[in-house]
Backbone as numpy.savetxt, mean C-alpha at the origin, in Angstrom:
# Nx Ny Nz CAx CAy CAz Cx Cy Cz
15.75 -14.76 11.33 15.13 -14.98 10.02 14.82 -13.64 9.36
15.14 -13.53 8.10 14.82 -12.34 7.32 13.58 -12.61 6.48
12.48 -11.96 6.84 11.23 -12.10 6.10 10.98 -10.84 5.28
10.42 -11.00 4.09 10.13 -9.85 3.24 8.73 -9.97 2.66
7.91 -8.94 2.92 6.62 -8.78 2.26 6.82 -7.79 1.13
6.52 -8.19 -0.09 6.59 -7.27 -1.22 5.16 -6.99 -1.64
4.66 -5.82 -1.24 3.25 -5.49 -1.45 3.05 -4.55 -2.63
2.24 -4.99 -3.58 1.91 -4.18 -4.76 0.62 -3.42 -4.50
0.73 -2.10 -4.40 -0.45 -1.27 -4.16 -1.29 -1.10 -5.43
-2.54 -0.68 -5.23 -3.43 -0.21 -6.31 -4.10 -1.30 -7.15
-4.23 -2.52 -6.64 -5.01 -3.51 -7.36 -6.42 -2.97 -7.56
-6.93 -3.04 -8.79 -8.25 -2.56 -9.21 -8.19 -1.16 -9.83
-7.00 -0.55 -9.90 -6.91 0.79 -10.51 -7.31 0.73 -11.98
-6.67 -0.19 -12.75 -7.04 -0.45 -14.15 -6.75 -1.92 -14.44
-7.22 -2.39 -15.58 -6.91 -3.77 -15.97 -5.41 -3.97 -16.13
-4.72 -2.95 -16.66 -3.28 -3.05 -16.85 -2.53 -3.18 -15.54
-2.98 -2.46 -14.53 -2.38 -2.58 -13.21 -2.67 -3.97 -12.63
-3.89 -4.44 -12.81 -4.24 -5.78 -12.33 -3.33 -6.84 -12.95
-3.15 -6.77 -14.25 -2.33 -7.76 -14.94 -0.87 -7.66 -14.52
-0.40 -6.44 -14.31 0.98 -6.28 -13.87 1.23 -6.87 -12.50
0.29 -6.65 -11.58 0.42 -7.23 -10.24 0.37 -8.76 -10.31
-0.54 -9.26 -11.12 -0.62 -10.72 -11.31 0.70 -11.28 -11.80
1.29 -10.64 -12.80 2.54 -11.13 -13.38 3.71 -10.98 -12.42
3.68 -9.90 -11.60 4.75 -9.69 -10.61 4.69 -10.74 -9.51
3.50 -11.29 -9.27 3.35 -12.38 -8.31 3.76 -13.71 -8.93
3.23 -13.99 -10.10 3.49 -15.28 -10.73 4.94 -15.47 -11.15
5.57 -14.41 -11.62 6.93 -14.54 -12.14 7.97 -13.75 -11.38
7.59 -13.19 -10.24 8.53 -12.35 -9.51 8.45 -12.54 -8.01
8.77 -11.46 -7.28 8.89 -11.57 -5.83 7.72 -10.92 -5.09
6.71 -10.44 -5.79 5.54 -9.88 -5.11 4.79 -10.98 -4.37
4.44 -10.71 -3.12 3.75 -11.71 -2.30 2.39 -11.24 -1.81
2.14 -9.94 -1.97 0.97 -9.33 -1.35 0.50 -8.16 -2.21
-0.77 -7.80 -2.09 -1.30 -6.66 -2.83 -2.37 -5.97 -2.00
-2.73 -4.75 -2.41 -3.75 -3.97 -1.70 -4.84 -3.60 -2.68
-6.07 -3.96 -2.35 -7.20 -3.83 -3.26 -8.01 -2.58 -3.00
-8.19 -1.76 -4.04 -9.03 -0.56 -3.98 -10.48 -0.96 -4.18
-11.28 -0.85 -3.13 -12.69 -1.26 -3.23 -13.45 -0.42 -4.24
-13.03 0.83 -4.44 -13.73 1.70 -5.39 -12.98 1.82 -6.71
-12.04 0.92 -6.96 -11.28 0.96 -8.20 -12.15 0.65 -9.41
-11.83 1.28 -10.54 -12.62 1.10 -11.76 -12.57 -0.33 -12.27
-11.50 -1.05 -11.95 -11.34 -2.42 -12.44 -11.50 -3.43 -11.30
-12.41 -3.15 -10.38 -12.60 -4.01 -9.21 -13.02 -5.44 -9.58
-14.01 -5.65 -10.44 -14.40 -7.04 -10.76 -13.24 -7.87 -11.30
-12.44 -7.27 -12.18 -11.30 -8.00 -12.74 -10.24 -8.23 -11.67
-10.09 -7.29 -10.76 -9.13 -7.44 -9.67 -9.49 -8.62 -8.78
-10.76 -8.77 -8.50 -11.22 -9.90 -7.68 -10.88 -11.22 -8.38
-11.06 -11.26 -9.69 -10.72 -12.48 -10.44 -9.23 -12.78 -10.33
-8.40 -11.73 -10.43 -6.95 -11.92 -10.30 -6.62 -12.47 -8.91
-7.23 -11.89 -7.88 -6.96 -12.33 -6.51 -7.37 -13.78 -6.30
-8.52 -14.15 -6.83 -9.01 -15.51 -6.63 -8.23 -16.53 -7.46
-7.59 -16.05 -8.53 -6.80 -16.97 -9.35 -5.42 -17.21 -8.74
-5.09 -16.46 -7.68 -3.78 -16.58 -7.04 -3.97 -16.72 -5.54
-4.42 -17.88 -5.07 -4.77 -18.05 -3.66 -3.61 -17.82 -2.69
-2.37 -17.91 -3.16 -1.22 -17.69 -2.28 -0.81 -16.21 -2.22
-1.49 -15.37 -2.97 -1.23 -13.93 -2.94 -2.03 -13.29 -1.82
-1.35 -12.69 -0.85 -2.05 -11.99 0.22 -2.77 -10.77 -0.33
-3.99 -10.52 0.12 -4.77 -9.39 -0.39 -5.27 -8.54 0.78
-4.84 -7.29 0.84 -5.32 -6.37 1.85 -6.29 -5.37 1.25
-6.82 -4.48 2.07 -7.72 -3.43 1.62 -6.95 -2.11 1.62
-6.97 -1.43 0.47 -6.26 -0.17 0.27 -7.24 0.97 0.58
-7.32 1.34 1.85 -8.29 2.34 2.29 -8.06 3.67 1.57
-9.13 4.22 1.00 -9.00 5.33 0.07 -9.90 6.50 0.46
-9.33 7.70 0.42 -10.10 8.93 0.57 -9.69 9.97 -0.47
-8.87 9.56 -1.43 -8.22 10.52 -2.32 -8.61 10.44 -3.79
-9.05 9.29 -4.25 -9.35 9.13 -5.68 -10.62 8.33 -5.89
-11.39 8.72 -6.91 -12.57 7.97 -7.28 -13.82 8.37 -6.53
-14.77 7.47 -6.51 -16.08 7.74 -5.89 -16.22 6.92 -4.61
-17.05 7.36 -3.69 -17.21 6.62 -2.43 -18.00 5.32 -2.62
-17.83 4.42 -1.69 -18.65 3.21 -1.65 -19.91 3.47 -0.82
-19.77 4.20 0.26 -20.93 4.57 1.07 -21.81 5.55 0.30
-23.05 5.69 0.74 -23.95 6.65 0.12 -23.36 8.05 0.19
-23.35 8.75 -0.93 -22.72 10.07 -1.00 -23.25 11.03 0.07
-24.54 10.98 0.31 -25.15 11.91 1.27 -24.66 11.68 2.69
-24.10 10.51 2.94 -23.66 10.18 4.30 -22.19 10.48 4.54
-21.45 10.90 3.48 -20.01 11.16 3.63 -19.62 12.46 2.92
-20.44 13.47 3.05 -20.24 14.70 2.28 -18.95 15.44 2.62
-18.44 15.30 3.84 -17.22 16.02 4.21 -15.99 15.46 3.48
-16.14 14.30 2.85 -15.02 13.65 2.16 -14.99 13.95 0.67
-16.02 14.65 0.17 -16.22 14.76 -1.28 -16.16 16.20 -1.77
-15.89 16.33 -3.07 -15.98 17.64 -3.70 -17.40 17.87 -4.20
-17.62 18.95 -4.93 -18.97 19.30 -5.39 -19.53 18.28 -6.38
-18.65 17.51 -7.01 -19.10 16.48 -7.96 -19.35 15.14 -7.29
-19.13 15.09 -5.98 -19.35 13.84 -5.25 -18.21 12.85 -5.34
-16.99 13.36 -5.61 -15.81 12.50 -5.74 -14.79 12.78 -4.65
-13.91 11.80 -4.41 -12.74 12.03 -3.58 -11.73 12.85 -4.39
-11.11 13.82 -3.78 -10.06 14.58 -4.47 -8.92 14.99 -3.55
-9.03 14.73 -2.27 -8.05 15.23 -1.31 -6.88 14.26 -1.12
-5.67 14.79 -1.26 -4.49 14.04 -0.90 -4.24 14.15 0.59
-3.20 13.50 1.10 -2.93 13.51 2.54 -2.78 14.91 3.12
-2.10 15.80 2.40 -1.88 17.15 2.92 -3.21 17.88 3.09
-4.09 17.78 2.09 -5.40 18.44 2.17 -6.25 17.85 3.28
-6.18 16.53 3.44 -6.95 15.88 4.50 -6.44 16.30 5.88
-5.13 16.42 6.00 -4.56 16.85 7.28 -5.02 18.27 7.61
-5.06 19.13 6.60 -5.52 20.50 6.80 -7.00 20.53 7.18
-7.79 19.71 6.50 -9.21 19.58 6.85 -9.38 19.12 8.29
-8.56 18.17 8.66 -8.61 17.64 10.02 -8.30 18.74 11.04
-7.26 19.53 10.74 -6.87 20.61 11.65 -7.97 21.66 11.77
-8.71 21.87 10.69 -9.78 22.87 10.69 -11.12 22.29 11.11
-11.11 21.02 11.50 -12.30 20.30 11.96 -13.40 20.25 10.89
-12.96 20.18 9.64 -13.90 20.05 8.53 -13.98 18.62 8.02
-13.14 17.74 8.56 -13.17 16.33 8.20 -13.93 15.59 9.30
-15.07 15.01 8.95 -15.92 14.33 9.93 -15.44 12.89 10.07
-14.89 12.57 11.23 -14.30 11.26 11.42 -15.32 10.13 11.34
-16.55 10.39 11.78 -17.59 9.37 11.66 -17.84 9.01 10.20
-17.69 10.00 9.32 -17.88 9.74 7.89 -16.72 8.95 7.31
-15.51 9.22 7.79 -14.35 8.42 7.38 -14.58 6.96 7.77
-15.02 6.76 9.00 -15.25 5.39 9.47 -16.35 4.70 8.67
-17.39 5.42 8.36 -18.49 4.84 7.57 -18.00 4.43 6.18
-17.22 5.30 5.54 -16.73 5.00 4.20 -15.74 3.84 4.21
-14.80 3.84 5.13 -13.83 2.75 5.18 -14.48 1.43 5.55
-15.48 1.48 6.41 -16.23 0.28 6.75 -16.88 -0.30 5.50
-17.45 0.58 4.68 -18.10 0.14 3.43 -17.07 -0.43 2.46
-15.89 0.16 2.40 -14.85 -0.35 1.51 -14.41 -1.76 1.92
-14.18 -1.94 3.21 -13.77 -3.25 3.70 -14.87 -4.29 3.45
-16.11 -3.90 3.73 -17.23 -4.82 3.56 -17.38 -5.24 2.10
-17.16 -4.30 1.18 -17.26 -4.66 -0.24 -16.23 -5.71 -0.62
-15.01 -5.55 -0.13 -13.97 -6.55 -0.40 -14.36 -7.89 0.19
-14.85 -7.90 1.42 -15.26 -9.15 2.06 -16.44 -9.79 1.31
-17.38 -8.96 0.87 -18.55 -9.49 0.15 -18.16 -10.11 -1.19
-16.99 -9.73 -1.70 -16.53 -10.32 -2.97 -15.95 -11.71 -2.78
-15.85 -12.13 -1.53 -15.32 -13.46 -1.25 -13.85 -13.47 -0.87
-13.29 -12.30 -0.64 -11.88 -12.20 -0.28 -11.77 -11.94 1.23
-10.90 -12.67 1.88 -10.62 -12.44 3.29 -9.36 -11.60 3.40
-9.46 -10.34 3.76 -8.28 -9.46 3.76 -7.22 -9.89 4.76
-5.97 -9.84 4.32 -4.85 -10.16 5.21 -4.43 -8.97 6.05
-4.72 -7.74 5.56 -4.26 -6.54 6.26 -4.99 -5.31 5.73
-4.78 -4.21 6.41 -5.24 -2.90 5.94 -4.04 -2.01 5.67
-4.14 -1.17 4.65 -3.20 -0.07 4.47 -3.94 1.08 3.81
-3.26 2.16 3.48 -3.95 3.33 2.98 -3.42 3.83 1.66
-4.32 4.18 0.74 -3.94 4.82 -0.51 -3.32 6.17 -0.18
-2.08 6.38 -0.60 -1.31 7.58 -0.27 -1.10 7.72 1.24
-1.21 6.59 1.94 -0.91 6.50 3.38 -1.84 7.34 4.25
-3.06 7.58 3.77 -3.98 8.42 4.54 -4.37 7.78 5.87
-4.24 6.47 5.97 -4.62 5.81 7.22 -3.67 6.17 8.36
-2.54 6.81 8.05 -1.57 7.17 9.08 -1.84 8.54 9.69
-2.80 9.28 9.16 -3.06 10.62 9.68 -3.67 10.55 11.08
-3.42 11.55 11.91 -3.94 11.56 13.28 -5.46 11.40 13.31
-5.92 10.48 14.12 -7.34 10.21 14.21 -7.80 9.15 13.24
-7.17 9.06 12.09 -7.57 8.09 11.07 -6.95 6.72 11.31
-5.74 6.70 11.89 -5.12 5.42 12.20 -5.94 4.67 13.24
-6.46 5.40 14.21 -7.30 4.77 15.23 -8.57 4.18 14.61
-9.13 4.86 13.62 -10.30 4.33 12.91 -9.94 3.04 12.20
-8.80 3.03 11.52 -8.38 1.83 10.81 -8.19 0.65 11.76
-7.63 0.93 12.94 -7.45 -0.14 13.93 -8.80 -0.69 14.41
-9.74 0.20 14.67 -11.08 -0.26 15.11 -11.74 -1.12 14.04
-11.62 -0.69 12.81 -12.24 -1.45 11.72 -11.55 -2.79 11.50
-10.25 -2.82 11.72 -9.53 -4.09 11.63 -10.09 -5.07 12.65
-10.25 -4.60 13.88 -10.83 -5.45 14.93 -12.24 -5.88 14.55
-13.05 -4.95 14.08 -14.45 -5.25 13.74 -14.53 -6.33 12.68
-13.66 -6.27 11.67 -13.75 -7.19 10.54 -12.82 -8.40 10.66
-12.18 -8.55 11.81 -11.32 -9.70 12.01 -10.07 -9.69 11.15
-9.58 -8.49 10.83 -8.35 -8.33 10.04 -7.20 -8.16 11.02
-6.19 -9.00 10.92 -5.22 -9.13 12.00 -3.93 -8.35 11.81
-3.81 -7.59 10.73 -2.55 -6.86 10.50 -2.84 -5.52 9.82
-1.90 -4.59 9.98 -2.02 -3.28 9.37 -0.63 -2.79 8.98
-0.58 -2.06 7.88 0.69 -1.44 7.48 0.95 -0.21 8.35
2.18 -0.10 8.83 2.62 1.12 9.49 3.64 1.78 8.56
3.23 2.90 7.95 4.03 3.54 6.91 5.10 4.45 7.51
5.93 3.88 8.35 7.04 4.61 8.94 8.32 4.07 8.32
8.86 4.80 7.36 9.96 4.29 6.56 11.27 4.28 7.35
11.91 3.12 7.35 13.20 2.97 8.02 14.28 3.71 7.24
15.01 4.59 7.90 15.99 5.45 7.23 17.06 4.66 6.49
17.58 3.61 7.11 18.65 2.83 6.48 18.14 2.11 5.24
16.89 1.67 5.26 16.33 1.00 4.10 16.02 2.00 2.99
15.61 3.20 3.38 15.40 4.26 2.39 16.71 4.56 1.67
17.80 4.61 2.43 19.11 4.87 1.83 19.51 3.76 0.87
19.24 2.52 1.26 19.57 1.39 0.39 18.79 1.46 -0.92
17.50 1.75 -0.83 16.67 1.81 -2.03 17.05 2.97 -2.95
17.72 3.97 -2.41 18.11 5.14 -3.20 19.28 4.87 -4.13
19.84 3.67 -4.07 20.97 3.33 -4.94 20.56 3.36 -6.40
21.49 3.74 -7.25 21.20 3.79 -8.68 21.10 5.23 -9.15
21.36 5.47 -10.41 21.39 6.83 -10.94 20.21 7.13 -11.86
19.21 6.23 -11.89 18.13 6.38 -12.86 16.92 7.11 -12.29
16.95 7.48 -11.04 15.79 8.14 -10.45 15.92 9.66 -10.52
14.80 10.34 -10.36 14.79 11.80 -10.36 14.98 12.28 -8.92
16.12 12.90 -8.68 16.50 13.26 -7.31 15.48 14.17 -6.65
14.92 15.11 -7.40 13.97 16.05 -6.81 12.74 15.33 -6.28
12.24 14.36 -7.04 11.06 13.60 -6.62 11.38 12.78 -5.38
12.53 12.13 -5.38 12.92 11.29 -4.25 13.08 12.13 -2.98
13.67 13.31 -3.11 13.85 14.19 -1.95 12.49 14.61 -1.40
11.58 15.01 -2.29 10.24 15.42 -1.86 9.53 14.29 -1.13
9.60 13.09 -1.69 8.93 11.96 -1.07 9.64 11.54 0.21
10.94 11.77 0.28 11.67 11.50 1.52 11.20 12.41 2.64
10.92 13.66 2.31 10.39 14.60 3.30 9.02 14.14 3.78
8.19 13.66 2.85 6.87 13.14 3.22 7.00 11.94 4.16
7.99 11.08 3.88 8.21 9.91 4.73 8.60 10.33 6.14
9.43 11.35 6.25 9.84 11.84 7.57 8.67 12.47 8.31
7.80 13.16 7.56 6.62 13.76 8.17 5.71 12.70 8.76
5.56 11.58 8.05 4.73 10.49 8.56 5.30 9.95 9.87
6.61 9.90 9.96 7.24 9.43 11.20 6.86 10.31 12.38
6.80 11.60 12.15 6.45 12.54 13.21 4.97 12.39 13.58
4.11 12.26 12.56 2.67 12.20 12.80 2.24 10.93 13.51
2.93 9.84 13.25 2.45 8.54 13.76 3.58 7.71 14.35
4.42 8.34 15.16 5.58 7.63 15.69 5.21 6.52 16.65
4.02 6.58 17.24 3.60 5.54 18.18 2.66 4.51 17.56
2.60 4.49 16.23 1.61 3.65 15.55 1.77 2.17 15.87
2.99 1.68 15.89 3.18 0.25 16.18 2.73 -0.10 17.60
2.97 0.81 18.52 2.53 0.59 19.90 1.01 0.56 19.96
0.36 1.50 19.26 -1.10 1.54 19.22 -1.65 0.24 18.66
-1.06 -0.23 17.57 -1.54 -1.47 16.95 -1.38 -2.65 17.88
-0.24 -2.72 18.55 0.02 -3.83 19.46 -1.01 -3.85 20.60
-1.36 -2.69 21.09 -2.35 -2.61 22.17 -3.71 -3.13 21.72
-4.00 -3.00 20.42 -5.27 -3.48 19.87 -5.19 -4.93 19.40
-4.00 -5.53 19.54 -3.82 -6.90 19.09 -3.71 -7.03 17.59
-3.28 -5.95 16.92 -3.14 -5.95 15.47 -1.66 -6.03 15.13
-1.28 -6.97 14.29 0.12 -7.19 13.95 0.63 -6.17 12.93
1.93 -5.94 12.94 2.58 -5.06 11.97 3.90 -5.68 11.55
4.44 -5.22 10.42 5.80 -5.58 10.06 6.76 -4.81 10.95
7.98 -5.31 11.08 8.98 -4.64 11.91 9.53 -3.39 11.22
9.61 -3.46 9.88 10.19 -2.37 9.10 9.35 -2.16 7.84
9.45 -0.95 7.31 8.70 -0.60 6.10 9.56 0.32 5.23
9.44 0.19 3.91 10.16 1.10 3.02 9.45 1.17 1.67
9.77 2.22 0.93 9.20 2.37 -0.42 8.57 3.72 -0.69
8.42 4.56 0.35 7.76 5.85 0.15 8.63 6.77 -0.70
9.87 6.98 -0.30 10.74 7.92 -1.01 10.98 7.48 -2.45
10.95 6.18 -2.70 11.23 5.66 -4.04 9.97 5.35 -4.84
8.81 5.82 -4.40 7.58 5.57 -5.15 7.72 6.13 -6.56
7.59 5.28 -7.55 7.73 5.68 -8.94 9.16 5.85 -9.40
10.13 5.60 -8.50 11.54 5.83 -8.80 12.39 4.62 -8.44
11.79 3.46 -8.36 12.51 2.25 -7.97 13.56 1.89 -9.03
14.73 1.46 -8.57 15.78 1.04 -9.48 16.21 -0.39 -9.16
16.79 -1.05 -10.15 17.32 -2.40 -9.94 18.39 -2.38 -8.85
19.29 -1.37 -8.93 20.38 -1.27 -7.96 19.85 -1.07 -6.55
18.78 -0.29 -6.42 18.20 -0.04 -5.12 17.61 -1.30 -4.50
16.86 -2.05 -5.29 16.27 -3.29 -4.78 17.38 -4.29 -4.44
18.38 -4.34 -5.27 19.51 -5.24 -5.03 20.19 -4.91 -3.70
20.45 -3.62 -3.47 21.11 -3.23 -2.22 20.21 -3.46 -1.02
18.91 -3.22 -1.19 17.97 -3.50 -0.10 18.04 -4.96 0.31
18.00 -5.85 -0.66 18.02 -7.28 -0.37 19.32 -7.70 0.33
20.41 -7.06 -0.03 21.69 -7.40 0.58 21.83 -6.83 1.99
20.99 -5.86 2.33 21.07 -5.22 3.64 19.79 -5.37 4.45
18.99 -6.35 4.11 17.72 -6.54 4.81 17.98 -6.94 6.27
17.31 -6.30 7.21 17.52 -6.65 8.63 16.80 -7.93 9.02
17.18 -8.46 10.15 16.45 -9.59 10.73 15.04 -9.12 11.09
14.07 -10.02 11.00 12.69 -9.67 11.27 11.91 -9.57 9.97
10.79 -8.86 10.01 9.91 -8.75 8.84 9.90 -7.33 8.31
10.19 -7.20 7.03 10.20 -5.91 6.33 9.14 -5.92 5.24
8.44 -4.80 5.09 7.55 -4.64 3.93 8.16 -3.67 2.94
8.24 -4.08 1.69 8.62 -3.21 0.58 7.36 -2.89 -0.21
6.98 -1.63 -0.26 5.83 -1.19 -1.05 6.27 -0.96 -2.49
5.45 -1.40 -3.44 5.79 -1.21 -4.84 4.51 -0.97 -5.66
4.68 -0.59 -6.93 3.55 -0.25 -7.80 3.77 -0.79 -9.22
3.82 -2.11 -9.38 3.99 -2.66 -10.73 2.70 -2.58 -11.54
2.84 -2.66 -12.85 1.66 -2.65 -13.71 2.03 -2.39 -15.15
1.02 -2.41 -16.00 1.18 -2.05 -17.41 0.45 -0.73 -17.64
1.09 0.19 -18.35 0.48 1.50 -18.61 -0.49 1.39 -19.77
-1.67 0.83 -19.51 -2.67 0.70 -20.56 -3.32 2.06 -20.84
-4.18 2.09 -21.84 -4.80 3.34 -22.26 -5.63 3.96 -21.15
-6.29 3.13 -20.37 -7.12 3.64 -19.28 -6.24 4.31 -18.23
-5.12 3.68 -17.90 -4.21 4.26 -16.91 -3.69 5.61 -17.38
-3.36 5.70 -18.66 -2.80 6.94 -19.21 -3.79 8.10 -19.13
-5.06 7.80 -19.01 -6.09 8.83 -18.93 -6.41 9.23 -17.49
-5.82 8.54 -16.53 -6.07 8.86 -15.12 -5.04 9.87 -14.63
-5.31 10.43 -13.46 -4.47 11.52 -12.94 -3.17 11.03 -12.32
-3.00 9.72 -12.12 -1.80 9.23 -11.45 -0.54 9.55 -12.24
0.51 9.93 -11.51 1.80 10.19 -12.16 2.57 8.88 -12.39
2.09 7.80 -11.77 2.77 6.51 -11.91 2.31 5.84 -13.20
3.05 6.06 -14.27 2.70 5.55 -15.59 3.76 4.56 -16.06
4.77 5.04 -16.76 5.84 4.16 -17.26 6.58 3.48 -16.13
6.61 4.12 -14.97 7.33 3.54 -13.83 6.76 2.19 -13.42
5.47 1.98 -13.66 4.86 0.71 -13.26 5.47 -0.46 -14.04
5.64 -0.27 -15.35 6.25 -1.33 -16.16 7.71 -1.56 -15.75
8.40 -0.47 -15.44 9.79 -0.59 -15.00 9.87 -1.39 -13.71
8.98 -1.11 -12.76 8.98 -1.86 -11.51 8.66 -3.33 -11.75
7.74 -3.60 -12.65 7.40 -4.97 -12.98 8.64 -5.72 -13.49
9.41 -5.06 -14.33 10.62 -5.69 -14.87 11.64 -5.96 -13.78
11.77 -5.03 -12.84 12.72 -5.22 -11.74 12.29 -6.38 -10.84
11.03 -6.39 -10.50 10.51 -7.39 -9.55 10.46 -8.80 -10.11
10.48 -8.92 -11.44 10.47 -10.24 -12.07 11.83 -10.62 -12.64
12.84 -9.79 -12.44 14.18 -10.06 -12.96 14.76 -11.31 -12.29
15.30 -12.20 -13.08 15.86 -13.45 -12.55 16.96 -13.18 -11.53
17.74 -12.13 -11.74 18.83 -11.81 -10.81 18.28 -11.42 -9.43
17.17 -10.73 -9.42 16.56 -10.36 -8.14 16.01 -11.59 -7.44
15.34 -12.44 -8.19 14.78 -13.67 -7.60 15.90 -14.55 -7.04
17.01 -14.66 -7.78 18.13 -15.47 -7.31 18.79 -14.86 -6.08
18.82 -13.53 -6.01 19.42 -12.87 -4.86 18.60 -13.11 -3.60
17.29 -13.11 -3.73 16.42 -13.43 -2.60 16.78 -14.80 -2.03
16.94 -15.76 -2.93 17.27 -17.12 -2.51 18.66 -17.19 -1.87
19.64 -16.53 -2.49 21.02 -16.62 -2.00 21.20 -15.91 -0.65
20.36 -14.92 -0.38 20.44 -14.19 0.88 19.63 -14.87 1.99
18.97 -15.96 1.67 18.17 -16.68 2.67 16.95 -15.92 3.12
16.41 -15.10 2.23 15.23 -14.29 2.55 13.96 -15.10 2.30
13.08 -15.08 3.26 11.80 -15.77 3.11 10.74 -14.77 2.67
10.12 -15.03 1.52 9.06 -14.18 1.00 7.73 -14.60 1.63
7.05 -13.63 2.27 5.80 -13.94 2.97 4.78 -12.85 2.67
3.56 -13.05 3.15 2.55 -11.99 3.13 2.14 -11.71 4.58
1.19 -10.79 4.75 0.80 -10.41 6.12 0.13 -11.54 6.89
-0.39 -12.53 6.18 -0.97 -13.67 6.88 0.03 -14.41 7.74
1.29 -14.43 7.30 2.33 -15.09 8.07 2.73 -14.26 9.29
2.64 -12.94 9.17 2.97 -12.06 10.30 2.02 -12.31 11.44
0.74 -12.49 11.15 -0.26 -12.71 12.19 -0.11 -14.06 12.85
0.58 -14.97 12.17 0.81 -16.29 12.76 2.10 -16.34 13.57
2.74 -15.17 13.71 3.96 -15.10 14.50 5.16 -15.68 13.80
5.11 -15.64 12.43 6.22 -16.22 11.68 7.48 -15.37 11.79
């Protein structure tokens, strides 16, 4: 059986992103999303999630953007002088190497993020990380512990399958330099967390068999998705995506994912893509089905 989880990251980033994810679920192939507990549009995101009970909702663990959920004084190693998150994965890895990243503070903050999502009335289907920070050494173990603590039965393992990365690279509309850079990042994650699936299994936490979407973040093409669907392996694959509408609020944020969100939305809701899923015998699922041994 070929199962596909199509997970839309960044729910709660802005209202436009929320609406785009909603529309990609209702009219397209998105089956799952990841909710930013500290997102500026969190209340509206919760409404979107509750209006779509068949949409799987995970927690998008964050250390890179916005403000903390935990008390600022208790997570100072994670913040800049203004009390905000600003570190991307590379900076966090460097902090970790220099022992300036306090792991107890990471755990406290992520625990607060998960609890906020649960307190909103949402039962998370899985955990993953904003910019894949949950895959960094020491941090993946924290995510696994918190999954166990909160009864969350699945986690994303951001180890991109090379053959699927190649399939997604089809099409001439992407910027090669960006894709190459992100491809290098994907390979680095493989080195940093090559035993992640084994670690998760030991903790009784489920994972997808395959994952893709890192190299093509912001560069997804119709041809790439089409080729991916035609070459999907047996088992369960997660495709990460970032659909949305580039509203005024989004345009004022630091994210480089602007016009690409609308483009992804159009691809994911294209009738030809939906028909191809059906013709290939692909079953669209969320992480809840993975935990049931589907």
